C-alpha positions as CSV (number, residue, x, y, z in Angstrom):
1,X,-41.4,52.8,-61.4
2,X,-44.9,54.3,-61.0
3,X,-43.9,55.8,-57.7
4,X,-40.7,57.2,-59.1
5,X,-42.5,58.9,-62.0
6,X,-45.1,60.2,-59.6
7,X,-42.3,61.6,-57.3
8,X,-40.6,63.4,-60.2
9,X,-43.8,64.8,-61.5
10,X,-44.8,66.1,-58.0
11,X,-41.3,67.5,-57.4
12,X,-41.3,69.6,-60.5
13,X,-45.0,70.6,-60.5
14,X,-44.1,74.0,-59.2
15,X,-41.1,74.5,-61.4
16,X,-40.0,78.0,-60.2
17,X,-40.2,77.1,-56.5
18,X,-38.4,73.8,-57.1
19,X,-35.7,75.5,-59.2
20,X,-35.1,78.2,-56.5
21,X,-34.9,75.5,-53.8
22,X,-32.4,73.5,-55.9
23,X,-30.2,76.6,-56.4
24,X,-30.2,77.2,-52.7
25,X,-29.3,73.5,-52.1
26,X,-26.5,73.6,-54.7
27,X,-25.0,76.8,-53.3
28,X,-25.2,75.7,-49.7
29,X,-23.8,72.2,-50.2
30,X,-21.0,73.4,-52.5
31,X,-20.1,76.0,-50.0
32,X,-20.2,73.4,-47.3
33,X,-17.8,71.2,-49.3
34,X,-15.4,74.0,-50.1
35,X,-15.2,75.1,-46.4
36,X,-14.6,71.5,-45.3
37,X,-11.8,71.1,-47.9
38,X,-10.2,74.3,-46.6
39,X,-10.1,72.8,-43.1
40,X,-8.8,69.5,-44.4
41,X,-6.1,71.4,-46.3
42,X,-5.0,73.2,-43.2
43,X,-4.4,69.8,-41.5
44,X,-2.7,68.3,-44.6
45,X,0.8,68.9,-43.1
46,X,-0.2,66.9,-40.0
47,X,-1.6,64.0,-41.9
48,X,1.6,63.9,-44.1
49,X,3.9,63.7,-41.1
50,X,5.8,60.6,-40.3
51,X,5.7,58.6,-37.0
52,X,9.4,57.8,-37.4
53,X,10.5,61.5,-37.3
54,X,10.9,63.8,-34.3
55,X,11.5,67.6,-34.4
56,X,13.7,69.2,-31.8
57,X,13.6,73.0,-31.4
58,X,14.5,75.6,-28.9
59,X,12.3,75.3,-25.8
60,X,11.9,79.1,-25.7
61,X,10.7,79.7,-29.2
62,X,11.1,78.5,-32.7
63,X,12.9,81.8,-33.5
64,X,15.8,80.9,-31.2
65,X,18.4,78.7,-33.0
66,X,20.2,75.7,-31.6
67,X,24.0,75.1,-31.8
68,X,25.3,72.8,-34.6
69,X,27.3,71.0,-31.9
70,X,24.1,69.4,-30.7
71,X,24.0,67.1,-33.7
72,X,26.8,64.8,-32.4
73,X,25.2,64.5,-29.0
74,X,21.9,63.7,-30.6
75,X,23.3,60.8,-32.6
76,X,24.4,59.3,-29.3
77,X,20.9,59.3,-27.7
78,X,19.5,55.8,-27.3
79,X,16.7,55.1,-29.9
80,X,18.0,57.8,-32.4
81,X,18.9,56.3,-35.8
82,X,19.7,59.5,-37.7
83,X,19.9,63.2,-37.4
84,X,19.6,66.1,-39.8
85,X,18.8,69.8,-39.5
86,X,17.1,72.7,-41.3
87,X,16.7,76.5,-41.3
88,X,13.8,78.5,-42.5
89,X,15.1,80.8,-45.2
90,X,12.2,83.1,-46.0
91,X,13.4,84.5,-49.3
92,X,11.4,86.3,-51.9
93,X,11.2,85.1,-55.5
94,X,10.6,88.2,-57.8
95,X,7.7,89.5,-55.6
96,X,6.2,88.9,-52.1
97,X,3.2,87.4,-53.7
98,X,5.2,84.3,-54.8
99,X,5.4,82.8,-51.4
100,X,6.5,79.3,-50.9
101,X,8.4,77.4,-48.1
102,X,12.2,77.4,-48.5
103,X,14.6,75.5,-46.2
104,X,18.3,75.3,-46.0
105,X,19.1,71.7,-45.1
106,X,21.9,69.2,-44.8
107,X,21.2,67.4,-48.1
108,X,22.3,63.8,-47.7
109,X,20.9,63.2,-44.2
110,X,17.7,65.3,-44.8
111,X,16.7,63.4,-47.9
112,X,17.4,60.0,-46.2
113,X,14.8,61.1,-43.6
114,X,12.2,62.0,-46.2
115,X,11.9,59.0,-48.5
116,X,8.5,60.3,-49.7
117,X,10.4,62.9,-51.7
118,X,11.1,60.8,-54.8
119,X,14.1,61.9,-56.9
120,X,16.1,60.0,-59.5
121,X,19.6,58.9,-58.4
122,X,21.2,61.3,-60.8
123,X,19.2,64.3,-59.5
124,X,19.9,63.3,-55.9
125,X,23.6,63.1,-56.5
126,X,23.7,66.3,-58.5
127,X,22.0,68.1,-55.7
128,X,24.3,66.8,-53.0
129,X,27.4,67.6,-55.0
130,X,26.5,71.1,-56.0
131,X,26.8,73.5,-53.1
132,X,24.6,76.1,-54.9
133,X,22.1,73.4,-56.1
134,X,18.5,73.2,-55.1
135,X,15.6,70.9,-55.4
136,X,11.9,71.6,-55.5
137,X,8.6,69.8,-55.5
138,X,6.7,69.1,-58.7
139,X,3.8,71.4,-58.0
140,X,6.2,74.3,-57.3
141,X,8.2,73.6,-60.4
142,X,5.0,73.5,-62.5
143,X,3.7,76.8,-61.0
144,X,6.7,78.8,-62.1
145,X,7.7,76.7,-65.1
146,X,11.1,75.7,-63.7
147,X,13.3,73.1,-65.4
148,X,16.4,71.3,-64.4
149,X,19.4,73.6,-64.7
150,X,17.3,76.9,-64.2
151,X,18.8,79.6,-62.1
152,X,16.5,80.7,-59.3
153,X,17.2,84.0,-57.5
154,X,15.9,84.6,-54.0
155,X,16.1,87.9,-52.2
156,X,16.9,87.2,-48.6
157,X,15.0,88.6,-45.7
158,X,16.4,86.8,-42.7
159,X,19.6,86.3,-44.6
160,X,20.3,89.5,-46.5
161,X,21.5,89.6,-50.1
162,X,20.5,87.9,-53.4
163,X,21.0,84.2,-53.4
164,X,21.0,82.3,-56.7
165,X,20.5,78.6,-56.8
166,X,20.7,76.1,-59.7
167,X,17.8,73.7,-59.9
168,X,19.2,70.2,-59.7
169,X,16.1,68.1,-59.1
170,X,12.3,68.0,-59.0
171,X,10.8,65.5,-56.6
172,X,7.4,63.8,-56.9
173,X,5.5,62.9,-53.7
174,X,5.1,59.2,-52.9
175,X,1.5,60.0,-52.0
176,X,-1.1,62.6,-52.8
177,X,-0.7,64.2,-49.4
178,X,3.1,64.6,-49.8
179,X,4.1,68.3,-49.9
180,X,5.4,69.3,-53.4
181,X,5.4,73.1,-52.8
182,X,8.8,73.4,-51.0
183,X,12.3,74.4,-52.1
184,X,15.4,72.8,-50.4
185,X,19.1,73.9,-50.7
186,X,22.4,73.6,-48.9
187,X,22.6,74.8,-45.3
188,X,26.4,74.7,-45.6
189,X,26.2,77.5,-48.3
190,X,24.2,79.8,-46.0
191,X,26.3,79.0,-43.0
192,X,29.6,79.7,-44.8
193,X,28.3,83.1,-45.9
194,X,27.3,83.9,-42.3
195,X,30.7,82.8,-41.0
196,X,32.4,85.3,-43.3
197,X,30.0,88.2,-42.6
198,X,28.5,87.6,-39.2
199,X,30.6,85.1,-37.4
200,X,28.4,85.0,-34.3
201,X,25.4,83.8,-36.3
202,X,27.1,80.9,-37.9
203,X,26.9,77.3,-36.9
204,X,23.3,77.5,-35.7
205,X,20.3,75.6,-36.9
206,X,16.6,76.2,-36.7
207,X,15.4,72.7,-35.9
208,X,16.8,69.2,-35.8
209,X,15.0,66.4,-37.5
210,X,15.6,63.1,-35.7
211,X,14.9,59.7,-37.1
212,X,13.9,57.0,-34.7
213,X,13.7,53.2,-35.1
214,X,10.5,52.5,-33.3
215,X,7.5,55.0,-33.3
216,X,6.3,53.4,-30.1
217,X,9.3,54.9,-28.3
218,X,8.8,58.4,-29.6
219,X,7.9,59.8,-26.1
220,X,10.8,58.2,-24.4
221,X,13.3,59.3,-27.1
222,X,11.9,62.8,-26.9
223,X,12.5,62.9,-23.1
224,X,16.0,61.6,-23.5
225,X,16.9,64.3,-26.0
226,X,15.5,67.1,-23.9
227,X,17.3,65.7,-20.8
228,X,20.6,65.9,-22.7
229,X,20.3,69.7,-22.9
230,X,18.4,70.5,-19.7
231,X,19.8,73.5,-17.8
232,X,22.0,74.5,-20.8
233,X,21.9,77.8,-22.5
234,X,19.8,76.4,-25.3
235,X,17.3,73.9,-23.9
236,X,15.3,71.9,-26.4
237,X,11.7,70.9,-26.9
238,X,11.3,67.6,-28.8
239,X,8.1,66.3,-30.2
240,X,6.7,64.1,-32.9
241,X,6.5,65.6,-36.4
242,X,2.7,65.6,-36.2
243,X,2.7,67.4,-32.9
244,X,5.2,70.0,-34.3
245,X,2.8,70.6,-37.3
246,X,-0.2,70.8,-35.0
247,X,1.5,73.6,-33.1
248,X,1.3,75.7,-36.2
249,X,-2.3,74.7,-36.8
250,X,-3.3,75.6,-33.2
251,X,-2.2,79.2,-33.9
252,X,-5.2,79.5,-36.2
253,X,-7.5,77.1,-34.3
254,X,-10.1,79.8,-33.6
255,X,-10.3,80.5,-37.4
256,X,-10.7,76.9,-38.2
257,X,-13.5,76.4,-35.6
258,X,-15.3,79.4,-37.1
259,X,-15.0,78.0,-40.6
260,X,-16.4,74.6,-39.4
261,X,-19.2,76.4,-37.6
262,X,-20.1,78.4,-40.7
263,X,-20.2,75.2,-42.8
264,X,-22.7,73.6,-40.5
265,X,-24.8,76.8,-40.2
266,X,-25.1,76.9,-44.0
267,X,-26.6,73.4,-43.9
268,X,-29.0,74.4,-41.1
269,X,-30.2,77.5,-43.1
270,X,-30.9,75.4,-46.2
271,X,-32.6,72.8,-44.1
272,X,-35.0,75.6,-42.9
273,X,-35.6,76.8,-46.5
274,X,-36.3,73.2,-47.6
275,X,-38.7,72.6,-44.7
276,X,-40.6,75.7,-45.7
277,X,-40.8,74.4,-49.2
278,X,-42.2,71.1,-48.2
279,X,-44.6,72.6,-45.8
280,X,-46.0,74.9,-48.6
281,X,-46.2,71.9,-50.9
282,X,-48.1,69.9,-48.3
283,X,-50.6,72.7,-47.6
284,X,-51.3,73.2,-51.3
285,X,-52.0,69.5,-51.8
286,X,-54.1,69.0,-48.7
287,X,-57.2,68.1,-50.7
288,X,-55.2,65.7,-52.9
289,X,-53.9,63.8,-49.9
290,X,-57.4,63.7,-48.4
291,X,-58.7,62.3,-51.7
292,X,-56.1,59.6,-51.7
293,X,-57.1,58.5,-48.1
294,X,-60.7,58.6,-49.2
295,X,-59.9,56.2,-52.1
296,X,-58.4,53.8,-49.6
297,X,-54.7,54.6,-49.8
298,X,-53.1,54.1,-46.4
299,X,-51.4,57.0,-44.5
300,X,-48.0,55.5,-45.1
301,X,-48.5,56.1,-48.9
302,X,-48.9,59.8,-48.3
303,X,-45.8,59.8,-46.0
304,X,-43.9,58.1,-48.8
305,X,-45.0,60.7,-51.3
306,X,-43.8,63.6,-49.2
307,X,-40.5,62.0,-48.1
308,X,-39.9,60.8,-51.6
309,X,-40.4,64.2,-53.1
310,X,-38.2,65.9,-50.5
311,X,-35.4,63.4,-50.9
312,X,-35.6,63.7,-54.7
313,X,-35.1,67.5,-54.5
314,X,-32.5,67.2,-51.8
315,X,-30.4,64.5,-53.4
316,X,-30.5,66.2,-56.8
317,X,-29.2,69.4,-55.1
318,X,-26.6,67.4,-53.2
319,X,-25.2,65.7,-56.4
320,X,-25.2,69.0,-58.3
321,X,-23.6,70.7,-55.3
322,X,-20.9,68.0,-55.1
323,X,-20.1,68.4,-58.8
324,X,-19.8,72.1,-58.5
325,X,-17.5,71.8,-55.5
326,X,-14.8,70.1,-57.7
327,X,-14.2,73.1,-60.1
328,X,-14.6,75.5,-57.1
329,X,-11.9,73.8,-55.2
330,X,-9.6,73.7,-58.3
331,X,-10.1,77.5,-58.8
332,X,-9.5,78.1,-55.1
333,X,-6.3,76.0,-55.1
334,X,-5.0,77.9,-58.1
335,X,-5.8,81.3,-56.4
336,X,-4.2,80.1,-53.1
337,X,-1.0,79.1,-54.9
338,X,1.5,77.4,-52.5
339,X,-0.4,78.4,-49.3
340,X,-1.7,74.8,-48.9
341,X,0.6,71.8,-49.5
342,X,-2.5,69.9,-50.8
343,X,-5.9,71.2,-51.7
344,X,-8.2,68.4,-52.8
345,X,-11.8,67.5,-52.2
346,X,-11.6,64.2,-50.2
347,X,-13.9,61.3,-50.4
348,X,-15.0,62.0,-46.8
349,X,-16.1,65.5,-47.8
350,X,-18.1,64.2,-50.7
351,X,-19.7,61.7,-48.4
352,X,-20.6,64.4,-45.9
353,X,-22.1,66.5,-48.6
354,X,-24.4,63.7,-49.7
355,X,-25.2,62.8,-46.1
356,X,-26.1,66.5,-45.4
357,X,-28.4,66.5,-48.4
358,X,-30.0,63.3,-47.2
359,X,-30.5,64.7,-43.7
360,X,-32.0,68.0,-45.1
361,X,-34.4,65.9,-47.2
362,X,-35.5,63.8,-44.3
363,X,-35.8,66.6,-41.7
364,X,-37.6,68.9,-44.1
365,X,-40.3,66.3,-44.9
366,X,-40.8,65.0,-41.3
367,X,-43.3,67.6,-40.0
368,X,-45.5,67.9,-43.1
369,X,-45.5,64.1,-43.6
370,X,-46.6,63.6,-40.0
371,X,-49.4,66.2,-40.4
372,X,-50.6,64.9,-43.7
373,X,-50.7,61.3,-42.4
374,X,-53.1,62.4,-39.7
375,X,-55.3,64.6,-41.9
376,X,-59.1,64.3,-41.5
377,X,-60.7,63.3,-44.8
378,X,-63.7,65.6,-44.4
379,X,-61.5,68.6,-43.4
380,X,-59.2,67.9,-46.2
381,X,-61.9,67.7,-48.9
382,X,-63.2,71.1,-47.9
383,X,-60.1,72.5,-49.6
384,X,-61.2,71.2,-53.0
385,X,-61.7,74.2,-55.3
């Protein structure tokens, strides 16, 4: 208790300097936490993917569609338990700023492959039966204030015209990482319209979602699927859902690496600032430490004082920085809208913030503590005013 009181008194002896150091720590560690959360959010889609789902797309590019006739052949592939499909719609709700993912899907088979989308039986049945029906995730519904039965107009970009859908269900994610920012509606409605207006664009799908019985056989099933359509006019590239999601993340990999690098550079900068603070503190108290040694206190006591003071300031800044990160992340998530499926400060990020604060405290005190433990008593007492 005596040592703790002494540490607190020493830490706040020079109030302005300690306050400025704390502010620097709080800003640096909260920025570190926010940047780490952004990186985590970018990979959220990968973490939410299922090991029992494969995605098959055109081997040329995702922008090239696949024939609907492939569905029957896919069902016959060994190891495949179910097949569904989806098209990216890319519509605009009121204004371009209201971006959110929209997919035209085959309702019954698609929902069977995504049990993490939790709908009531009534909502599920209403969606399947209503050709103009749609379902959305809870976060998306809350964002726009949608309720069951609302009419949702989308202005088509890939598929021209204004499309109006009736909201038939709102799903809740089975886990926190489940995406609740999507909108799903009937692929058949879109395809029927294309058949009437542009017959050559009908009966094509963007991707096939394939359910498999055993995740251990994902590679073999993928090879069998691609072998089915080898040397055809529309060859396929089949991969696990996580690999499919990672292909999108890899497009911005350089940005993510830069964000991660900046987060660590921030910590290094504040470490240098903290080290300078502790060095100044040790120099100012040179005579005090020499007096302690003259009174018989061992060098390890001086080391404890410096490390204790540094850790007290660093951990106080770390805790405050962690607490500030939470409202910052909430504000950022609100500003980002539906850009990220999930934006939440993880337990790992919080642990890294506290670990960074601990490392800053230890490293900042290491050099001055070593110097003060070796101080010559006579030389130190000469600094007494």
